[in-house]
C-alpha positions in Angstrom: 10.6 32.3 42.6 12.9 31.9 39.6 14.2 28.6 38.5 18.2 28.7 38.4 18.2 24.8 37.2 17.5 25.5 33.6 19.2 23.2 31.2 21.8 24.9 28.9 20.0 23.4 26.0 16.7 24.8 26.8 15.6 27.9 24.6 15.4 31.3 26.6 12.4 33.4 26.3 11.8 37.0 27.2 11.7 37.0 31.1 13.8 34.0 31.6 17.5 34.6 32.4 19.7 36.8 30.6 18.2 38.6 27.3 18.2 36.8 24.0 20.6 37.4 21.5 18.2 37.2 18.7 21.1 36.4 15.8 22.4 33.6 17.7 19.4 32.0 18.8 17.9 32.0 15.2 21.2 30.3 14.2 20.6 27.7 17.0 17.2 26.8 16.2 18.0 26.7 12.4 21.0 24.2 13.2 18.6 22.0 15.0 16.4 21.6 11.7 19.8 20.7 10.0 20.5 18.1 12.6 16.9 16.8 12.1 17.5 16.6 8.2 21.0 14.8 8.7 19.3 12.3 11.2 16.5 11.6 8.3 18.9 11.3 5.7 21.2 8.8 7.7 18.0 7.0 8.7 17.3 6.8 4.7 20.8 5.3 4.2 20.4 3.0 6.7 17.4 1.5 5.1 19.1 1.4 2.0 21.8 -0.7 3.4 19.3 -2.9 5.1 17.7 -3.6 1.5 21.0 -4.3 0.2 21.7 -6.8 2.9 18.6 -8.4 2.2 19.4 -8.3 -1.6 22.6 -10.1 -0.9 20.7 -12.8 0.9 18.4 -13.1 -2.0 21.3 -13.5 -4.5 22.8 -16.4 -2.5 19.5 -18.2 -1.9 16.9 -17.5 -4.8 16.6 -20.4 -7.2 19.7 -22.1 -5.7 19.2 -26.1 -5.2 21.7 -25.9 -2.5 19.3 -24.1 -0.1 15.8 -25.2 -1.7 15.1 -28.0 1.1 16.1 -25.7 4.0 14.5 -22.7 2.5 11.1 -24.5 2.0 11.2 -25.8 5.6 11.7 -22.2 7.2 8.8 -21.2 4.9 6.6 -23.9 6.1 7.4 -23.4 9.9 6.8 -19.7 9.7 3.6 -20.3 7.7 5.0 -17.8 5.0 3.4 -18.6 1.3 5.3 -19.1 -1.5 4.7 -16.6 -4.1 1.7 -17.5 -6.3 0.9 -16.4 -10.0 1.1 -12.9 -10.4 2.6 -12.1 -7.2 6.2 -10.6 -6.2 8.4 -13.6 -6.1 10.5 -11.7 -3.5 7.8 -11.0 -1.0 8.6 -14.4 0.7 12.4 -13.1 1.3 11.1 -9.7 2.8 8.5 -11.4 5.2 11.4 -13.9 6.3 14.0 -11.0 6.6 11.5 -8.6 8.0 10.0 -10.6 10.8 10.3 -12.4 13.9 8.7 -15.0 16.4 6.3 -13.5 19.1 3.9 -14.6 21.4 0.2 -13.2 20.1 -3.1 -13.7 21.1 -4.7 -17.0 19.7 -7.5 -16.1 16.9 -9.2 -19.5 17.1 -12.7 -19.3 18.6 -12.7 -20.6 22.1 -9.0 -19.8 22.7 -9.4 -15.9 23.5 -6.8 -14.7 25.6 -4.4 -17.5 25.2 -0.9 -16.7 23.7 0.4 -18.7 20.7 3.9 -18.1 19.1 3.7 -16.9 15.5 5.9 -15.5 12.8 5.0 -11.7 13.0 6.2 -9.8 9.7 7.2 -6.1 10.1 4.8 -4.5 7.7 6.9 -1.4 7.2 9.3 -3.0 5.3 6.9 -5.2 2.7 7.4 -2.3 0.1 11.4 -3.5 -0.1 10.3 -6.5 -2.2 9.5 -3.8 -4.9 13.1 -2.6 -4.5 14.6 -5.9 -4.8 12.8 -7.0 -7.6 13.9 -3.6 -9.5 17.5 -4.7 -8.4 17.1 -7.9 -9.8 15.5 -6.7 -13.1 18.2 -4.0 -13.7 21.2 -6.3 -12.7 22.1 -4.3 -9.5 24.1 -6.0 -7.3 23.9 -5.8 -3.5 27.5 -4.2 -3.3 26.1 -1.3 -4.9 22.6 -1.4 -4.3 22.5 1.3 -1.4 24.2 3.8 -3.7 22.2 3.0 -6.7 18.8 3.2 -4.5 19.7 6.5 -3.0 20.8 8.2 -6.4 17.8 6.9 -8.3 16.2 9.5 -10.7 12.9 8.5 -12.2 12.5 10.5 -15.7 8.9 9.5 -15.6 8.0 10.9 -12.3 9.8 14.2 -11.4 10.6 14.8 -8.0 9.9 11.0 -7.2 13.6 9.7 -6.5 15.6 7.4 -4.7 13.7 4.4 -3.0 10.2 6.2 -3.8 11.0 6.6 -7.4 11.8 2.8 -7.5 8.5 1.8 -6.0 6.6 4.0 -8.5 8.7 2.4 -11.3 7.9 -0.9 -10.4 4.3 -0.1 -9.6 3.9 0.9 -13.5 5.5 -2.2 -14.6 3.4 -4.2 -12.4 0.1 -2.6 -11.7 -2.0 -4.1 -8.7 -5.3 -5.5 -9.4 -7.9 -3.9 -7.2 -10.1 -6.4 -5.1 -13.7 -6.0 -6.2 -16.4 -6.2 -3.8 -18.8 -9.2 -3.8 -22.5 -9.4 -2.9 -23.3 -11.4 -0.4 -25.5 -14.5 -1.1 -28.8 -13.0 0.4 -28.0 -9.6 -1.4 -27.4 -11.2 -4.8 -30.8 -13.2 -4.3 -32.5 -9.8 -3.4 -31.1 -8.0 -6.4 -32.1 -11.1 -8.8 -35.4 -11.3 -7.7 -36.0 -7.5 -7.5 -38.9 -6.6 -9.9 -37.2 -3.7 -12.4 -38.9 -0.5 -13.1 -38.5 -1.1 -16.7 -36.0 -2.4 -19.3 -33.4 -0.5 -21.7 -32.3 -1.9 -25.1 -29.7 -4.7 -24.6 -27.6 -2.8 -27.2 -27.1 -0.4 -24.5 -24.7 -2.7 -22.9 -21.9 -2.1 -25.6 -21.7 1.3 -24.5 -21.4 0.8 -20.6 -19.1 -0.8 -18.1 -20.4 -3.9 -16.4 -19.2 -4.9 -13.2 -20.1 -8.4 -12.3 -23.2 -7.8 -14.1 -24.2 -4.5 -13.1 -23.8 -1.1 -14.2 -24.5 2.3 -13.2 -25.4 5.2 -15.6 -25.7 8.8 -16.2 -29.6 10.0 -16.9 -30.6 13.2 -18.2 -34.4 14.0 -17.3 -36.1 15.6 -20.2 -39.8 16.5 -20.0 -41.0 13.5 -21.9 -38.4 11.1 -21.7 -35.1 9.8 -19.7 -31.9 10.1 -21.8 -29.0 7.7 -21.1 -25.9 9.5 -21.4 -23.3 6.9 -20.7 -21.4 5.4 -17.9 -21.2 6.9 -14.6 -17.5 6.1 -14.4 -17.5 4.6 -11.0 -15.0 2.2 -9.9 -16.0 -1.6 -9.7 -16.4 -1.4 -5.6 -18.5 1.7 -6.0 -21.0 0.2 -8.4 -21.2 -3.0 -6.3 -21.8 -0.7 -3.2 -24.6 1.2 -5.3 -26.3 -2.2 -6.0 -26.5 -3.0 -2.5 -28.0 0.4 -1.4 -30.5 -0.2 -4.1 -31.1 -3.8 -4.0 -34.8 -3.5 -3.3 -35.7 -1.5 -6.0 -33.8 -3.1 -8.6 -31.3 -1.3 -11.2 -33.1 -1.1 -14.3 -35.2 1.9 -15.5 -37.4 2.6 -18.4 -37.0 5.1 -21.0 -40.0 7.0 -22.2 -41.0 6.4 -25.7 
């Protein structure tokens, strides 16, 4: 039985209702794509306006003694840390302006299931602090910030414009330092006490990277010797992971003479 209660906006397929006008249907569906694009662009503009509003707040409050005491009190109440050395000083504002109080499960042992009220940050807007820092350093005021963000073109990163381009420009100026894995106490003791397979000349250390006292080398196997070609080029975390995997046998080797 044919369903006669089909929405006018529903696409028609062969066998349903009247025959398709292919040209009209192609145009209609392409029009939907354009609507999606317009919605995305408007969404981006709303984001830029939100950042501009945050920037306007920062312009009034940042380093202003008039608000220093009240601002510090608000940070304490929400347990938002003040910026430490090497951190973005505008993180505190984005955490404050992009968050809200909410009842969340307690993390304390023995209080599982209990709800406590905490300030919950909106993780999706953490990157706004990079854009605000860029605006501050480039003397971009809040009343023009939305347009400047939308029209930003980064000559050093072709194709990465607008907000993404600003984030990349900020990241180049303030590169993040990756966290390096650490060996647990038991792992550290096991590696230190492991009996090595042999020793290499200490002078070799000048030609390879050391990560917390460990290195990973590239070694070529010849008929009568092992030839160290150089550093393996691993990241610090990869080196530490390799040490963890090989802790039982140590990480020294002996070159045949």
